[in-house]
Structures are given as structure tokens and as C-alpha cells.
Biopython code that builds the backbone (N, CA, C, O; Angstrom):
import numpy as np
from Bio.PDB.StructureBuilder import StructureBuilder

atoms = [
    (1, "MET", "N", (81.386, 127.392, 124.683)),
    (1, "MET", "CA", (82.911, 127.081, 124.357)),
    (1, "MET", "C", (83.216, 125.697, 124.548)),
    (1, "MET", "O", (82.549, 125.023, 125.334)),
    (2, "LEU", "N", (84.558, 125.019, 123.629)),
    (2, "LEU", "CA", (85.074, 124.175, 123.889)),
    (2, "LEU", "C", (86.192, 124.439, 124.013)),
    (2, "LEU", "O", (86.519, 125.582, 123.693)),
    (3, "ILE", "N", (87.570, 123.207, 124.685)),
    (3, "ILE", "CA", (88.509, 122.705, 124.482)),
    (3, "ILE", "C", (89.079, 122.533, 123.289)),
    (3, "ILE", "O", (88.516, 121.678, 122.605)),
    (4, "ASP", "N", (89.935, 123.014, 122.839)),
    (4, "ASP", "CA", (90.705, 122.857, 121.452)),
    (4, "ASP", "C", (91.892, 121.606, 121.417)),
    (4, "ASP", "O", (93.102, 121.734, 121.232)),
    (5, "GLU", "N", (91.266, 120.616, 121.612)),
    (5, "GLU", "CA", (92.274, 119.328, 122.057)),
    (5, "GLU", "C", (92.888, 118.714, 120.683)),
    (5, "GLU", "O", (93.099, 117.503, 120.625)),
    (6, "ARG", "N", (93.196, 119.634, 119.481)),
    (6, "ARG", "CA", (93.406, 119.090, 118.166)),
    (6, "ARG", "C", (95.412, 118.776, 118.439)),
    (6, "ARG", "O", (96.060, 118.085, 117.652)),
    (7, "ARG", "N", (95.896, 119.311, 119.413)),
    (7, "ARG", "CA", (96.725, 119.327, 119.225)),
    (7, "ARG", "C", (97.703, 119.642, 120.967)),
    (7, "ARG", "O", (96.998, 120.043, 121.893)),
    (8, "GLN", "N", (98.866, 119.481, 121.180)),
    (8, "GLN", "CA", (99.429, 119.341, 122.582)),
    (8, "GLN", "C", (100.217, 120.847, 122.401)),
    (8, "GLN", "O", (101.252, 121.115, 121.791)),
    (9, "TYR", "N", (99.379, 121.638, 123.116)),
    (9, "TYR", "CA", (100.009, 123.139, 122.953)),
    (9, "TYR", "C", (100.981, 123.775, 124.077)),
    (9, "TYR", "O", (101.654, 124.804, 124.032)),
    (10, "GLY", "N", (100.826, 122.810, 125.104)),
    (10, "GLY", "CA", (101.817, 123.262, 126.452)),
    (10, "GLY", "C", (100.674, 124.164, 127.248)),
    (10, "GLY", "O", (101.057, 124.346, 128.404)),
    (11, "GLU", "N", (99.591, 124.687, 127.029)),
    (11, "GLU", "CA", (98.698, 125.480, 127.673)),
    (11, "GLU", "C", (97.262, 124.770, 127.058)),
    (11, "GLU", "O", (97.214, 124.068, 126.048)),
    (12, "THR", "N", (95.885, 125.211, 128.105)),
    (12, "THR", "CA", (94.739, 124.980, 127.572)),
    (12, "THR", "C", (94.253, 125.964, 126.642)),
    (12, "THR", "O", (94.404, 127.149, 126.936)),
    (13, "ARG", "N", (93.560, 125.573, 125.310)),
    (13, "ARG", "CA", (93.196, 126.914, 124.456)),
    (13, "ARG", "C", (91.953, 126.253, 124.463)),
    (13, "ARG", "O", (91.695, 125.051, 124.531)),
    (14, "TYR", "N", (91.078, 127.447, 124.364)),
    (14, "TYR", "CA", (89.241, 127.505, 124.258)),
    (14, "TYR", "C", (88.838, 127.847, 122.807)),
    (14, "TYR", "O", (89.667, 128.499, 122.170)),
    (15, "ILE", "N", (87.754, 127.523, 122.227)),
    (15, "ILE", "CA", (87.261, 127.863, 121.222)),
    (15, "ILE", "C", (85.977, 128.202, 121.639)),
    (15, "ILE", "O", (85.402, 127.508, 122.477)),
    (16, "ALA", "N", (85.328, 129.447, 121.021)),
    (16, "ALA", "CA", (84.208, 130.003, 121.390)),
    (16, "ALA", "C", (83.868, 130.824, 119.996)),
    (16, "ALA", "O", (84.646, 131.322, 119.182)),
    (17, "TYR", "N", (82.190, 130.780, 120.020)),
    (17, "TYR", "CA", (81.702, 130.984, 118.767)),
    (17, "TYR", "C", (80.928, 132.153, 118.919)),
    (17, "TYR", "O", (80.308, 132.186, 119.982)),
    (18, "GLY", "N", (80.772, 133.161, 118.142)),
    (18, "GLY", "CA", (79.521, 134.435, 118.158)),
    (18, "GLY", "C", (79.266, 135.237, 117.047)),
    (18, "GLY", "O", (79.859, 135.279, 115.970)),
    (19, "PRO", "N", (78.444, 135.776, 117.392)),
    (19, "PRO", "CA", (78.341, 136.662, 115.825)),
    (19, "PRO", "C", (78.862, 137.821, 116.005)),
    (19, "PRO", "O", (78.817, 138.409, 117.085)),
    (20, "ILE", "N", (79.375, 138.238, 115.035)),
    (20, "ILE", "CA", (80.358, 139.827, 114.703)),
    (20, "ILE", "C", (79.164, 140.285, 113.763)),
    (20, "ILE", "O", (78.764, 139.567, 112.847)),
    (21, "GLY", "N", (78.543, 141.707, 114.094)),
    (21, "GLY", "CA", (77.313, 141.965, 112.533)),
    (21, "GLY", "C", (76.549, 140.585, 112.416)),
    (21, "GLY", "O", (76.065, 139.876, 113.299)),
    (22, "THR", "N", (76.602, 140.415, 110.892)),
    (22, "THR", "CA", (75.684, 139.332, 110.645)),
    (22, "THR", "C", (76.570, 137.700, 110.464)),
    (22, "THR", "O", (76.070, 136.625, 110.135)),
    (23, "ARG", "N", (77.917, 137.984, 110.786)),
    (23, "ARG", "CA", (78.842, 136.530, 110.431)),
    (23, "ARG", "C", (78.948, 136.306, 111.660)),
    (23, "ARG", "O", (79.000, 137.138, 112.566)),
    (24, "LEU", "N", (78.999, 134.633, 111.760)),
    (24, "LEU", "CA", (79.581, 133.748, 112.961)),
    (24, "LEU", "C", (81.200, 133.991, 112.910)),
    (24, "LEU", "O", (81.703, 134.104, 111.792)),
    (25, "HIS", "N", (81.914, 134.064, 113.892)),
    (25, "HIS", "CA", (83.046, 133.988, 114.003)),
    (25, "HIS", "C", (83.485, 133.067, 115.012)),
    (25, "HIS", "O", (82.727, 132.600, 115.862)),
    (26, "CYS", "N", (85.163, 132.707, 114.886)),
    (26, "CYS", "CA", (85.545, 131.796, 115.824)),
    (26, "CYS", "C", (86.856, 132.639, 116.480)),
    (26, "CYS", "O", (87.750, 133.337, 116.000)),
    (27, "LEU", "N", (86.438, 132.141, 117.999)),
    (27, "LEU", "CA", (87.595, 132.869, 118.578)),
    (27, "LEU", "C", (88.721, 131.803, 119.471)),
    (27, "LEU", "O", (88.160, 131.224, 120.400)),
    (28, "ILE", "N", (89.782, 131.572, 119.355)),
    (28, "ILE", "CA", (90.504, 130.938, 120.041)),
    (28, "ILE", "C", (91.611, 131.435, 121.240)),
    (28, "ILE", "O", (92.635, 132.064, 120.974)),
    (29, "PHE", "N", (91.271, 131.098, 122.375)),
    (29, "PHE", "CA", (92.185, 131.886, 123.421)),
    (29, "PHE", "C", (92.739, 130.811, 124.337)),
    (29, "PHE", "O", (92.527, 129.599, 124.299)),
    (30, "THR", "N", (93.635, 131.644, 125.321)),
    (30, "THR", "CA", (93.891, 130.911, 126.559)),
    (30, "THR", "C", (93.818, 131.822, 127.655)),
    (30, "THR", "O", (93.682, 133.030, 127.460)),
    (31, "ILE", "N", (93.901, 131.315, 128.813)),
    (31, "ILE", "CA", (93.676, 132.125, 130.174)),
    (31, "ILE", "C", (94.959, 132.130, 130.991)),
    (31, "ILE", "O", (95.282, 131.045, 131.474)),
    (32, "ARG", "N", (95.832, 133.304, 131.250)),
    (32, "ARG", "CA", (96.855, 132.969, 131.590)),
    (32, "ARG", "C", (96.934, 133.973, 132.855)),
    (32, "ARG", "O", (96.918, 135.196, 132.722)),
    (33, "GLY", "N", (97.026, 133.267, 134.173)),
    (33, "GLY", "CA", (96.844, 134.018, 135.534)),
    (33, "GLY", "C", (95.326, 134.823, 134.971)),
    (33, "GLY", "O", (94.487, 134.276, 134.256)),
    (34, "ASP", "N", (95.246, 136.290, 135.522)),
    (34, "ASP", "CA", (93.795, 136.634, 135.336)),
    (34, "ASP", "C", (93.703, 137.583, 134.361)),
    (34, "ASP", "O", (93.090, 138.635, 134.537)),
    (35, "THR", "N", (94.602, 137.126, 132.734)),
    (35, "THR", "CA", (94.356, 137.451, 131.576)),
    (35, "THR", "C", (93.951, 136.248, 130.079)),
    (35, "THR", "O", (94.501, 135.239, 129.638)),
    (36, "LEU", "N", (93.044, 136.832, 129.796)),
    (36, "LEU", "CA", (92.150, 136.186, 128.769)),
    (36, "LEU", "C", (93.241, 136.641, 127.420)),
    (36, "LEU", "O", (93.334, 137.817, 127.069)),
    (37, "ARG", "N", (93.970, 135.603, 126.797)),
    (37, "ARG", "CA", (95.216, 136.182, 125.990)),
    (37, "ARG", "C", (94.526, 135.622, 124.544)),
    (37, "ARG", "O", (94.514, 134.396, 124.432)),
    (38, "ALA", "N", (93.996, 136.347, 123.519)),
    (38, "ALA", "CA", (92.934, 135.602, 121.938)),
    (38, "ALA", "C", (94.264, 135.513, 121.450)),
    (38, "ALA", "O", (95.101, 136.396, 121.639)),
    (39, "ILE", "N", (94.532, 134.170, 120.652)),
    (39, "ILE", "CA", (94.868, 133.745, 119.583)),
    (39, "ILE", "C", (94.870, 133.616, 118.318)),
    (39, "ILE", "O", (95.760, 133.364, 117.507)),
    (40, "SER", "N", (93.670, 133.836, 118.226)),
    (40, "SER", "CA", (93.051, 133.708, 116.807)),
    (40, "SER", "C", (91.680, 134.399, 117.010)),
    (40, "SER", "O", (91.081, 134.540, 118.076)),
    (41, "LEU", "N", (91.339, 134.765, 115.886)),
    (41, "LEU", "CA", (90.087, 135.198, 115.444)),
    (41, "LEU", "C", (89.588, 135.180, 114.069)),
    (41, "LEU", "O", (90.446, 135.706, 113.360)),
    (42, "ARG", "N", (88.734, 134.863, 113.489)),
    (42, "ARG", "CA", (88.521, 134.202, 112.237)),
    (42, "ARG", "C", (87.013, 134.092, 111.769)),
    (42, "ARG", "O", (86.074, 133.788, 112.506)),
    (43, "LYS", "N", (86.940, 134.378, 110.472)),
    (43, "LYS", "CA", (85.225, 133.652, 110.600)),
    (43, "LYS", "C", (85.192, 132.555, 110.706)),
    (43, "LYS", "O", (86.216, 131.871, 110.695)),
    (44, "ALA", "N", (83.805, 131.993, 110.860)),
    (44, "ALA", "CA", (83.813, 130.265, 110.997)),
    (44, "ALA", "C", (83.241, 129.906, 109.369)),
    (44, "ALA", "O", (82.510, 130.502, 108.578)),
    (45, "ASN", "N", (83.877, 128.812, 109.348)),
    (45, "ASN", "CA", (83.712, 128.322, 108.170)),
    (45, "ASN", "C", (82.018, 127.436, 108.329)),
    (45, "ASN", "O", (81.242, 127.335, 109.279)),
    (46, "PHE", "N", (81.970, 126.801, 106.582)),
    (46, "PHE", "CA", (80.742, 126.055, 106.677)),
    (46, "PHE", "C", (79.810, 125.191, 107.903)),
    (46, "PHE", "O", (78.704, 125.237, 108.441)),
    (47, "ARG", "N", (80.989, 124.446, 107.924)),
    (47, "ARG", "CA", (81.068, 123.212, 109.078)),
    (47, "ARG", "C", (80.645, 124.011, 110.458)),
    (47, "ARG", "O", (79.583, 123.830, 111.054)),
    (48, "GLU", "N", (81.379, 124.658, 110.733)),
    (48, "GLU", "CA", (81.160, 125.440, 112.427)),
    (48, "GLU", "C", (79.918, 126.348, 112.280)),
    (48, "GLU", "O", (79.197, 126.456, 113.272)),
    (49, "VAL", "N", (79.629, 126.932, 111.285)),
    (49, "VAL", "CA", (78.157, 127.677, 111.439)),
    (49, "VAL", "C", (77.229, 126.896, 111.428)),
    (49, "VAL", "O", (76.188, 127.171, 112.023)),
    (50, "ARG", "N", (77.411, 125.579, 110.652)),
    (50, "ARG", "CA", (75.850, 124.476, 110.201)),
    (50, "ARG", "C", (75.706, 124.045, 111.970)),
    (50, "ARG", "O", (74.726, 124.213, 112.696)),
    (51, "ASP", "N", (76.905, 123.513, 112.276)),
    (51, "ASP", "CA", (77.027, 122.873, 113.686)),
    (51, "ASP", "C", (76.714, 123.624, 115.156)),
    (51, "ASP", "O", (76.306, 123.243, 116.253)),
    (52, "TYR", "N", (77.161, 124.996, 114.528)),
    (52, "TYR", "CA", (76.407, 126.349, 115.707)),
    (52, "TYR", "C", (75.130, 126.064, 115.681)),
    (52, "TYR", "O", (74.316, 125.770, 116.557)),
    (53, "GLU", "N", (75.067, 126.210, 114.389)),
    (53, "GLU", "CA", (73.325, 126.790, 114.434)),
    (53, "GLU", "C", (72.315, 125.519, 115.051)),
    (53, "GLU", "O", (71.302, 125.749, 115.712)),
    (54, "GLN", "N", (72.694, 124.449, 114.776)),
    (54, "GLN", "CA", (71.963, 123.136, 115.104)),
    (54, "GLN", "C", (71.833, 123.079, 116.891)),
    (54, "GLN", "O", (70.890, 122.703, 117.587)),
    (55, "GLU", "N", (73.124, 123.590, 117.259)),
    (55, "GLU", "CA", (73.268, 123.995, 118.942)),
    (55, "GLU", "C", (72.046, 125.315, 119.643)),
    (55, "GLU", "O", (71.540, 125.399, 120.762)),
    (56, "ILE", "N", (71.962, 125.858, 118.882)),
    (56, "ILE", "CA", (71.365, 126.877, 119.354)),
    (56, "ILE", "C", (69.784, 127.032, 119.341)),
    (56, "ILE", "O", (69.259, 128.041, 119.812)),
]
sb = StructureBuilder()
sb.init_structure("model")
sb.init_model(0)
sb.init_chain("A")
sb.init_seg("    ")
for serial, (resi, resn, name, xyz) in enumerate(atoms, 1):
    if name == "N":
        sb.init_residue(resn, " ", resi, " ")
    sb.init_atom(name, np.array(xyz, "f"), 0.0, 1.0, " ", f" {name:<3s}", serial, name[0])
structure = sb.get_structure()
């Protein structure tokens, strides 16, 4: 899990990667109180897949 520092969002946003079926996906989310709020879920791009595979 990484902190999304690309922009100032007014809240801390996190980036998490994980497989769904056979594809790697990227989840952007924030935590508000006791609630995890999903902002975006998409298929990981080639660079993200490559970096993920090098880390595991």
C-alpha cells in the first residue's frame, strides 16, 4: 500500500494493488472516520504490473 502524493486532495489517499481473478488491479481509497471509501478501482497498467511483480 502506498500514499497517493500526485496531487493535494485535501485528504490522504492510498493506492493498493491486488489480483482479481488473473488480472492485477489498482484501488485508490481514503479513510474517513471508521469507513474505507473507494475512489477508483481499475486494471493495473503495464508499469504497475511490472513494479508489483518485482516487489513480491
